[in-house]
C-alpha positions in Angstrom: 3.8 -1.9 3.9 1.3 0.8 3.6 3.0 4.2 3.4 6.7 4.6 3.3 9.4 7.2 2.9 12.1 6.8 0.3 15.6 7.9 1.2 16.9 8.4 -2.3 16.4 12.2 -2.2 18.7 12.6 0.8 21.2 10.1 -0.4 23.7 12.7 -1.3 23.8 14.3 2.1 23.8 11.2 4.3 25.3 8.7 1.9 27.7 7.1 4.4 24.8 6.4 6.8 22.4 5.1 4.2 24.8 2.7 2.6 24.7 0.6 5.8 21.0 1.1 6.6 19.1 1.0 3.3 19.1 -1.3 0.4 19.9 0.2 -3.1 17.2 2.2 -4.8 19.1 2.3 -8.1 16.5 0.4 -10.2 14.8 2.3 -12.9 11.0 1.9 -12.4 10.5 1.6 -16.2 12.8 -1.4 -16.2 11.1 -3.2 -13.3 7.4 -2.3 -13.6 5.8 -2.5 -17.0 3.4 0.3 -17.8 -0.1 -0.9 -17.5 0.8 -3.8 -15.2 -2.3 -4.9 -13.3 -2.2 -7.1 -10.2 -5.4 -8.7 -9.0 -5.6 -10.1 -5.4 -8.1 -12.1 -3.5 -9.1 -10.7 -0.1 -9.9 -13.2 2.7 -10.8 -12.9 6.3 -9.6 -15.2 9.1 -11.7 -14.7 12.3 -10.1 -14.4 15.7 -9.6 -17.5 17.9 -12.7 -16.8 20.0 -14.8 -17.0 16.8 -13.6 -20.5 16.2 -17.0 -21.5 14.9 -16.4 -19.4 11.7 -14.2 -20.6 8.9 -11.9 -18.5 6.7 -14.2 -16.3 4.6 -14.0 -14.7 1.2 -14.2 -10.9 1.6 -13.5 -9.4 -1.8 -10.9 -8.4 -4.4 -8.2 -5.8 -4.7 -6.6 -4.5 -7.9 -3.3 -2.6 -8.2 -2.4 -0.9 -11.5 0.8 1.0 -12.6 -0.2 3.5 -15.3 1.7 5.6 -17.8 3.4 8.8 -16.6 1.3 12.0 -16.5 2.0 15.7 -16.0 1.4 17.0 -12.5 2.1 20.6 -11.7 4.6 20.9 -14.5 6.5 17.7 -13.7 6.3 14.1 -14.8 4.7 11.7 -12.3 4.0 8.0 -12.2 0.4 7.2 -11.6 -0.6 4.2 -9.4 -4.1 3.2 -8.6 -5.8 0.6 -6.4 -9.4 -0.6 -6.0 -10.8 -2.6 -3.1 -14.3 -4.1 -3.5 -16.0 -6.3 -1.0 -17.7 -9.5 -2.3 -18.3 -13.1 -1.2 -19.7 -14.4 2.0 -18.3 -11.8 4.5 -20.5 -8.9 3.3 -23.5 -11.1 3.4 -22.6 -12.2 7.0 -21.9 -8.7 8.4 -24.0 -6.5 6.1 -20.8 -4.4 5.6 -19.8 -3.4 2.1 -16.7 -1.6 0.8 -15.9 0.1 -2.5 -12.7 2.1 -2.1 -10.5 3.8 -4.7 -6.9 5.0 -4.2 -4.6 7.0 -6.4 -0.9 7.8 -5.9 1.1 10.3 -7.9 4.9 9.7 -7.5 7.6 11.9 -8.9 9.9 10.3 -11.4 13.1 11.6 -9.9 13.1 10.1 -6.4 10.0 8.0 -6.6 8.4 10.1 -3.8 4.7 10.5 -3.3 3.5 14.0 -4.3 -0.3 13.4 -4.1 -2.4 10.7 -2.6 -6.2 10.4 -2.9 -8.5 8.0 -1.1 -12.2 7.7 -2.0 -13.8 5.4 0.6 -17.4 4.2 0.2 -18.4 2.0 3.0 -22.0 1.0 3.9 -23.5 -1.1 6.7 -27.0 -2.6 6.7 -28.9 -1.7 9.9 -32.5 -2.2 10.9 -33.6 1.3 9.9 -31.8 0.9 6.5 -28.3 1.6 5.2 -25.7 3.5 7.2 -23.2 5.2 4.9 -19.7 6.3 5.7 -18.2 8.1 2.7 -14.8 9.7 3.1 -12.6 11.6 0.7 -9.0 12.1 1.7 -6.3 14.0 -0.1 -2.6 14.4 0.8 -0.4 16.8 -1.2 3.3 17.4 -0.8 5.6 20.2 -2.1 9.2 18.9 -1.8 10.7 22.2 -2.8 9.1 23.9 0.2 9.1 20.8 2.4 5.5 21.3 3.2 2.3 19.3 2.8 -1.5 19.4 3.4 -3.9 16.7 4.4 -7.7 17.1 3.9 -10.6 14.9 4.8 -14.2 15.3 3.8 -17.5 13.7 4.7 -18.8 12.9 1.2 -22.2 11.9 2.5 -22.9 15.6 2.8 -23.8 17.8 -0.2 -21.5 19.7 -0.6 -18.9 17.5 1.2 -18.2 18.7 4.8 -14.6 19.3 5.7 -13.6 17.2 8.7 -9.8 17.7 8.8 -7.4 20.3 7.5 -3.8 19.7 8.6 -0.6 21.3 7.4 2.8 19.7 7.5 6.1 21.6 7.8 9.7 20.5 7.6 8.7 17.3 6.0 11.3 14.6 5.2 13.0 14.8 1.8 10.9 12.0 0.5 7.6 10.5 1.7 5.6 7.5 0.6 1.9 6.8 0.8 0.9 3.2 1.4 0.4 2.5 -2.3 3.7 4.1 -3.6 5.5 2.3 -0.8 4.6 -1.1 -2.3 6.1 -0.1 -5.6 9.1 1.7 -4.1 10.0 -1.6 -2.3 10.2 -3.2 -5.8 13.0 -0.9 -6.7 15.3 -2.0 -3.9 17.9 -4.7 -3.9 16.5 -6.7 -1.0 18.2 -9.7 0.6 17.3 -11.8 3.5 18.6 -10.1 6.7 18.3 -6.5 5.3 16.6 -3.9 7.5 15.7 -0.4 6.4 13.6 2.5 7.7 10.7 4.2 5.9 8.4 7.1 6.8 4.8 6.0 6.3 2.0 8.5 5.8 -1.6 7.7 6.4 -4.6 9.6 7.8 -2.6 12.7 8.4 0.1 10.9 10.4 3.7 10.3 9.4 5.6 7.6 11.2 8.9 6.0 10.8 8.6 2.2 10.3 11.2 -0.5 10.3 11.1 -3.0 7.4 12.8 -6.4 7.7 13.5 -9.1 5.1 13.0 -12.2 7.2 13.4 -15.3 5.1 12.8 -17.0 1.7 9.6 -18.9 1.3 7.6 -20.6 -1.5 4.2 -19.1 -2.0 1.4 -21.1 -3.8 -1.0 -18.5 -5.1 -4.0 -18.7 -7.4 -1.8 -17.2 -10.2 1.0 -19.7 -9.7 3.9 -20.8 -7.5 6.6 -18.3 -6.6 9.9 -18.2 -4.8 9.6 -15.2 -2.5 11.2 -13.1 0.2 9.0 -12.5 3.3 9.1 -8.9 4.4 7.6 -7.7 7.7 7.1 -4.2 9.0 7.3 -3.1 12.6 4.1 -2.0 14.3 2.0 0.4 12.2 -0.2 1.2 15.2 -1.4 4.8 15.0 -1.3 4.7 11.2 -3.8 2.0 10.4 -6.9 1.0 12.2 -5.9 -2.5 12.7 -2.5 -1.7 14.1 0.0 -4.6 14.4 2.3 -5.3 11.5 2.0 -5.9 7.8 3.6 -8.8 6.1 4.2 -9.0 2.3 5.8 -11.7 0.2 7.6 -10.4 -2.9 9.1 -12.5 -5.7 12.8 -13.3 -5.3 13.8 -11.8 -8.7 14.3 -8.4 -10.2 10.6 -7.6 -10.2 10.0 -8.0 -6.5 6.3 -8.4 -7.3 4.1 -8.7 -4.2 2.2 -12.1 -4.4 0.9 -12.5 -0.9 0.0 -10.2 2.0 -1.2 -10.5 5.6 -2.4 -7.8 8.0 -4.2 -7.5 11.3 -7.8 -6.2 11.0 -10.3 -4.9 13.6 -11.2 -8.5 14.2 -9.0 -11.3 13.1 -6.7 -11.1 10.0 -7.0 -10.0 6.4 -4.8 -11.9 3.9 -4.7 -13.0 0.3 -2.6 -14.1 -2.7 -2.3 -12.8 -6.2 -5.0 -14.2 -8.5 -4.1 -12.7 -11.9 -1.4 -10.7 -13.6 -2.1 -8.6 -16.7 0.1 -6.6 -19.1 3.3 -8.1 -17.6 5.7 -10.9 -18.4 4.7 -13.4 -15.8 7.5 -15.6 -14.5 6.6 -18.5 -12.3 9.3 -20.2 -10.4 9.0 -23.9 -9.6 10.9 -24.5 -6.4 
């Protein structure tokens, strides 16, 4: 579900339309997501069929955290962070390591992304040595002026070299980055059969994506067993390198906590389940 656009800010002007198309966004984030909640996920890689000789391989760990509110440009904002670090057998096999950090600042009124930062540190072992790919990306949005700016830097250079500088105009009333989109989904009243549209922003591109609640499933994760709703996006090609669709399983309760995910990668599939929940009242459901 990577980047998404909330429709709460334009509810008043297109209420009749949105009632039929979008699930409710009436939940108060403070009532659904405890401050300091930390979700830890395993990351595993499933090779493509033609690499049948390789088993499913451990690839690393991903941590999501919902922080206390902060002041950002004179307004209150929720702060959400994520870290993805490679580990296990896959880095040993490929020589490719990842240590990425993400930060999303979301306004408290409409739960819309106002600033998104990605600090990507990727390295590949080659015969001459280590090949580094360091990228810093920043997206900022001014909803009063309906404009935004996207910047990308090559952080292997000193000082960092600007690679991209893109301005946005006439932006939608509310935009989500991929991190805030996960949490915005938790504020919806989602039922099986629901379909809604979101605008997802990534790598300087904003694209409308359809989200569908497909069916209920039981997920057995490392942190426990959960009754869930399986949610699938339409194609995110053009937004993310792997293209294809993203599938997320969220708990079938008020929290809508994501406990399993699956996404297409360059080769094969990346997937995983929740390993640990911290600073939250964990509710396991025995089916």
